[in-house]
C-alpha positions as YAML, in Angstrom:
chain: A
units: angstrom
residues:
- id: 1
  name: UNK
  ca: [14.06, -22.66, -15.58]
- id: 2
  name: UNK
  ca: [11.17, -20.80, -13.98]
- id: 3
  name: UNK
  ca: [9.58, -17.94, -15.84]
- id: 4
  name: UNK
  ca: [9.94, -14.50, -14.25]
- id: 5
  name: UNK
  ca: [6.79, -12.98, -12.79]
- id: 6
  name: UNK
  ca: [5.59, -10.19, -15.06]
- id: 7
  name: UNK
  ca: [5.24, -6.74, -13.51]
- id: 8
  name: UNK
  ca: [1.81, -5.68, -12.32]
- id: 9
  name: UNK
  ca: [0.68, -2.39, -13.73]
- id: 10
  name: UNK
  ca: [-2.22, -0.47, -12.24]
- id: 11
  name: UNK
  ca: [-4.62, 1.29, -14.57]
- id: 12
  name: UNK
  ca: [-3.73, 4.98, -15.02]
- id: 13
  name: UNK
  ca: [-5.05, 7.06, -12.14]
- id: 14
  name: UNK
  ca: [-8.21, 8.88, -13.07]
- id: 15
  name: UNK
  ca: [-8.79, 10.22, -9.56]
- id: 16
  name: UNK
  ca: [-5.70, 9.80, -7.32]
- id: 17
  name: UNK
  ca: [-7.37, 11.53, -4.35]
- id: 18
  name: UNK
  ca: [-10.27, 9.07, -4.44]
- id: 19
  name: UNK
  ca: [-7.83, 6.15, -4.71]
- id: 20
  name: UNK
  ca: [-5.93, 7.56, -1.74]
- id: 21
  name: UNK
  ca: [-9.11, 7.85, 0.34]
- id: 22
  name: UNK
  ca: [-10.00, 4.25, -0.50]
- id: 23
  name: UNK
  ca: [-6.49, 3.11, 0.40]
- id: 24
  name: UNK
  ca: [-6.51, 5.06, 3.68]
- id: 25
  name: UNK
  ca: [-9.88, 3.65, 4.76]
- id: 26
  name: UNK
  ca: [-9.08, 0.10, 3.69]
- id: 27
  name: UNK
  ca: [-5.62, 0.14, 5.25]
- id: 28
  name: UNK
  ca: [-6.96, 1.38, 8.62]
- id: 29
  name: UNK
  ca: [-9.50, -1.47, 8.63]
- id: 30
  name: UNK
  ca: [-6.74, -3.95, 7.82]
- id: 31
  name: UNK
  ca: [-4.40, -2.57, 10.49]
- id: 32
  name: UNK
  ca: [-7.14, -2.57, 13.13]
- id: 33
  name: UNK
  ca: [-8.11, -6.14, 12.24]
- id: 34
  name: UNK
  ca: [-4.59, -7.60, 12.12]
- id: 35
  name: UNK
  ca: [-3.61, -6.66, 15.69]
- id: 36
  name: UNK
  ca: [-5.32, -4.04, 17.79]
- id: 37
  name: UNK
  ca: [-7.23, -0.91, 16.87]
- id: 38
  name: UNK
  ca: [-4.79, 1.85, 17.82]
- id: 39
  name: UNK
  ca: [-4.77, 5.61, 17.17]
- id: 40
  name: UNK
  ca: [-1.41, 5.27, 15.41]
- id: 41
  name: UNK
  ca: [-3.05, 3.10, 12.74]
- id: 42
  name: UNK
  ca: [-4.80, 6.16, 11.32]
- id: 43
  name: UNK
  ca: [-1.49, 8.04, 11.19]
- id: 44
  name: UNK
  ca: [0.17, 5.12, 9.41]
- id: 45
  name: UNK
  ca: [-2.66, 4.88, 6.88]
- id: 46
  name: UNK
  ca: [-2.62, 8.65, 6.34]
- id: 47
  name: UNK
  ca: [1.11, 8.64, 5.58]
- id: 48
  name: UNK
  ca: [0.99, 5.57, 3.32]
- id: 49
  name: UNK
  ca: [-1.93, 7.09, 1.45]
- id: 50
  name: UNK
  ca: [-0.09, 10.40, 0.97]
- id: 51
  name: UNK
  ca: [2.88, 8.58, -0.51]
- id: 52
  name: UNK
  ca: [0.64, 6.51, -2.76]
- id: 53
  name: UNK
  ca: [-1.34, 9.53, -4.02]
- id: 54
  name: UNK
  ca: [1.80, 11.52, -4.77]
- id: 55
  name: UNK
  ca: [3.32, 8.61, -6.67]
- id: 56
  name: UNK
  ca: [0.13, 8.09, -8.66]
- id: 57
  name: UNK
  ca: [-0.11, 11.82, -9.46]
- id: 58
  name: UNK
  ca: [3.46, 11.63, -10.75]
- id: 59
  name: UNK
  ca: [2.33, 8.88, -13.13]
- id: 60
  name: UNK
  ca: [3.60, 5.79, -11.30]
- id: 61
  name: UNK
  ca: [1.52, 2.75, -12.26]
- id: 62
  name: UNK
  ca: [3.97, -0.08, -11.52]
- id: 63
  name: UNK
  ca: [2.97, -1.88, -8.33]
- id: 64
  name: UNK
  ca: [6.55, -2.87, -7.51]
- id: 65
  name: UNK
  ca: [7.72, 0.73, -7.76]
- id: 66
  name: UNK
  ca: [4.84, 1.89, -5.58]
- id: 67
  name: UNK
  ca: [5.76, -0.68, -2.92]
- id: 68
  name: UNK
  ca: [9.42, 0.41, -2.97]
- id: 69
  name: UNK
  ca: [8.39, 4.06, -2.64]
- id: 70
  name: UNK
  ca: [6.20, 3.25, 0.38]
- id: 71
  name: UNK
  ca: [8.97, 1.21, 2.05]
- id: 72
  name: UNK
  ca: [11.53, 3.94, 1.42]
- id: 73
  name: UNK
  ca: [9.42, 6.87, 2.57]
- id: 74
  name: UNK
  ca: [7.82, 5.08, 5.52]
- id: 75
  name: UNK
  ca: [11.30, 4.55, 6.98]
- id: 76
  name: UNK
  ca: [11.02, 8.10, 8.31]
- id: 77
  name: UNK
  ca: [7.79, 7.24, 10.15]
- id: 78
  name: UNK
  ca: [8.06, 6.58, 13.91]
- id: 79
  name: UNK
  ca: [6.73, 3.04, 14.39]
- id: 80
  name: UNK
  ca: [7.53, 2.87, 18.12]
- id: 81
  name: UNK
  ca: [3.82, 3.04, 19.03]
- id: 82
  name: UNK
  ca: [2.90, 0.30, 16.58]
- id: 83
  name: UNK
  ca: [3.31, -3.41, 15.93]
- id: 84
  name: UNK
  ca: [4.07, -2.65, 12.28]
- id: 85
  name: UNK
  ca: [7.07, -1.61, 10.18]
- id: 86
  name: UNK
  ca: [7.49, 0.03, 6.81]
- id: 87
  name: UNK
  ca: [7.77, -3.42, 5.21]
- id: 88
  name: UNK
  ca: [4.50, -4.65, 6.72]
- id: 89
  name: UNK
  ca: [2.73, -1.51, 5.53]
- id: 90
  name: UNK
  ca: [4.09, -1.72, 1.99]
- id: 91
  name: UNK
  ca: [3.18, -5.40, 1.79]
- id: 92
  name: UNK
  ca: [-0.32, -4.67, 3.09]
- id: 93
  name: UNK
  ca: [-0.79, -1.92, 0.50]
- id: 94
  name: UNK
  ca: [0.35, -4.32, -2.21]
- id: 95
  name: UNK
  ca: [-2.04, -7.04, -1.02]
- id: 96
  name: UNK
  ca: [-4.97, -4.60, -0.81]
- id: 97
  name: UNK
  ca: [-4.29, -3.27, -4.31]
- id: 98
  name: UNK
  ca: [-3.96, -6.78, -5.75]
- id: 99
  name: UNK
  ca: [-7.21, -7.80, -4.08]
- id: 100
  name: UNK
  ca: [-8.97, -4.72, -5.51]
- id: 101
  name: UNK
  ca: [-7.78, -5.75, -8.98]
- id: 102
  name: UNK
  ca: [-8.98, -9.32, -8.52]
- id: 103
  name: UNK
  ca: [-5.45, -10.74, -8.57]
- id: 104
  name: UNK
  ca: [-4.67, -13.67, -6.27]
- id: 105
  name: UNK
  ca: [-1.79, -12.36, -4.16]
- id: 106
  name: UNK
  ca: [-0.69, -15.88, -3.33]
- id: 107
  name: UNK
  ca: [0.16, -17.05, -6.78]
- id: 108
  name: UNK
  ca: [-0.13, -14.01, -9.03]
- id: 109
  name: UNK
  ca: [-3.13, -15.32, -10.97]
...
């Protein structure tokens, strides 16, 4: 039987606003690179960053919980002007955070 994948815990937030700014900037670059640079990409990154910062300020360090929060709250965002969805954004945030921690997002190593 396969072993379950252990949860990934981020270090406690020492400066959530700085983390949010990094996430916003990095996510916009990712969004612009994946498809087309669009004005809505900044709005998407702003909203995802706001959710992330609030969660971190509330003490959330579990990556899985952060991803679920982003998916849930981004459902209220109007994606009609975008190629993306709340799931794509949450997955991108997860990948960017894993990369920043030096964790291979493919295999969890």
